[in-house]
MISE-59958 format. One record per residue (C-alpha): residue number from 1; chain; x, y, z. Coordinates in Angstrom, 3 decimals. Layout:
BEGIN
<n: NUM | chain: A | u: X | v: Y | w: Z>
...
//
This chain:
BEGIN
<n: 1 | chain: A | u: -34.782 | v: 60.824 | w: -19.275>
<n: 2 | chain: A | u: -38.335 | v: 61.168 | w: -17.987>
<n: 3 | chain: A | u: -39.278 | v: 60.550 | w: -14.361>
<n: 4 | chain: A | u: -40.405 | v: 56.962 | w: -15.028>
<n: 5 | chain: A | u: -37.068 | v: 56.094 | w: -16.622>
<n: 6 | chain: A | u: -35.241 | v: 57.879 | w: -13.820>
<n: 7 | chain: A | u: -37.127 | v: 55.878 | w: -11.165>
<n: 8 | chain: A | u: -36.448 | v: 52.665 | w: -13.043>
<n: 9 | chain: A | u: -32.756 | v: 53.527 | w: -13.367>
<n: 10 | chain: A | u: -32.481 | v: 54.357 | w: -9.647>
<n: 11 | chain: A | u: -34.255 | v: 51.120 | w: -8.719>
<n: 12 | chain: A | u: -31.809 | v: 49.192 | w: -10.881>
<n: 13 | chain: A | u: -28.878 | v: 50.958 | w: -9.251>
<n: 14 | chain: A | u: -30.203 | v: 50.173 | w: -5.759>
<n: 15 | chain: A | u: -30.771 | v: 46.526 | w: -6.706>
<n: 16 | chain: A | u: -27.230 | v: 46.237 | w: -8.073>
<n: 17 | chain: A | u: -25.753 | v: 47.775 | w: -4.930>
<n: 18 | chain: A | u: -27.804 | v: 45.464 | w: -2.700>
<n: 19 | chain: A | u: -26.662 | v: 42.437 | w: -4.695>
<n: 20 | chain: A | u: -23.031 | v: 43.568 | w: -4.427>
<n: 21 | chain: A | u: -23.352 | v: 44.031 | w: -0.650>
<n: 22 | chain: A | u: -25.006 | v: 40.614 | w: -0.287>
<n: 23 | chain: A | u: -22.250 | v: 39.016 | w: -2.344>
<n: 24 | chain: A | u: -19.600 | v: 40.727 | w: -0.237>
<n: 25 | chain: A | u: -21.279 | v: 39.576 | w: 2.973>
<n: 26 | chain: A | u: -21.474 | v: 36.008 | w: 1.669>
<n: 27 | chain: A | u: -17.774 | v: 36.102 | w: 0.798>
<n: 28 | chain: A | u: -16.948 | v: 37.328 | w: 4.300>
<n: 29 | chain: A | u: -19.122 | v: 34.632 | w: 5.877>
<n: 30 | chain: A | u: -17.503 | v: 31.984 | w: 3.701>
<n: 31 | chain: A | u: -14.034 | v: 33.197 | w: 4.644>
<n: 32 | chain: A | u: -14.961 | v: 33.178 | w: 8.337>
<n: 33 | chain: A | u: -16.326 | v: 29.638 | w: 8.040>
<n: 34 | chain: A | u: -13.181 | v: 28.460 | w: 6.252>
<n: 35 | chain: A | u: -11.000 | v: 30.090 | w: 8.907>
<n: 36 | chain: A | u: -13.010 | v: 28.434 | w: 11.685>
<n: 37 | chain: A | u: -12.731 | v: 25.071 | w: 9.943>
<n: 38 | chain: A | u: -8.963 | v: 25.435 | w: 9.641>
<n: 39 | chain: A | u: -8.697 | v: 26.457 | w: 13.297>
<n: 40 | chain: A | u: -10.708 | v: 23.413 | w: 14.362>
<n: 41 | chain: A | u: -8.556 | v: 21.122 | w: 12.222>
<n: 42 | chain: A | u: -5.422 | v: 22.619 | w: 13.736>
<n: 43 | chain: A | u: -6.796 | v: 22.219 | w: 17.271>
<n: 44 | chain: A | u: -7.750 | v: 18.616 | w: 16.511>
<n: 45 | chain: A | u: -4.273 | v: 17.916 | w: 15.175>
<n: 46 | chain: A | u: -2.694 | v: 19.402 | w: 18.313>
<n: 47 | chain: A | u: -4.962 | v: 17.324 | w: 20.560>
<n: 48 | chain: A | u: -4.085 | v: 14.190 | w: 18.612>
<n: 49 | chain: A | u: -0.362 | v: 14.929 | w: 18.961>
<n: 50 | chain: A | u: -0.742 | v: 15.547 | w: 22.716>
<n: 51 | chain: A | u: -2.699 | v: 12.312 | w: 23.134>
<n: 52 | chain: A | u: -0.018 | v: 10.410 | w: 21.226>
<n: 53 | chain: A | u: 2.658 | v: 12.032 | w: 23.392>
<n: 54 | chain: A | u: 0.769 | v: 11.044 | w: 26.535>
<n: 55 | chain: A | u: 0.361 | v: 7.479 | w: 25.278>
<n: 56 | chain: A | u: 4.073 | v: 7.277 | w: 24.482>
<n: 57 | chain: A | u: 4.968 | v: 8.691 | w: 27.902>
<n: 58 | chain: A | u: 2.720 | v: 6.090 | w: 29.565>
<n: 59 | chain: A | u: 4.335 | v: 3.292 | w: 27.540>
<n: 60 | chain: A | u: 7.777 | v: 4.544 | w: 28.514>
<n: 61 | chain: A | u: 6.788 | v: 4.798 | w: 32.175>
<n: 62 | chain: A | u: 5.317 | v: 1.304 | w: 32.257>
<n: 63 | chain: A | u: 8.092 | v: -0.272 | w: 30.176>
<n: 64 | chain: A | u: 5.722 | v: -1.431 | w: 27.428>
<n: 65 | chain: A | u: 7.578 | v: 0.606 | w: 24.819>
<n: 66 | chain: A | u: 10.521 | v: -1.800 | w: 24.515>
<n: 67 | chain: A | u: 9.703 | v: -2.826 | w: 20.969>
<n: 68 | chain: A | u: 10.633 | v: 0.557 | w: 19.576>
//
């Protein structure tokens, strides 16, 4: 291998490694975003359940929950 081929080979290796690192970073970012989305959905679900519980407690306290 002459020096030109060697430089070309090394450049190709560096490019491949950079692409692999970028792909890995994108995967990590995607996983973090998915995790955050799931956490937000879970928090929203918990808030909805608490609000429903509060509404039911208010109905019970005011006697408007007789139909159940």
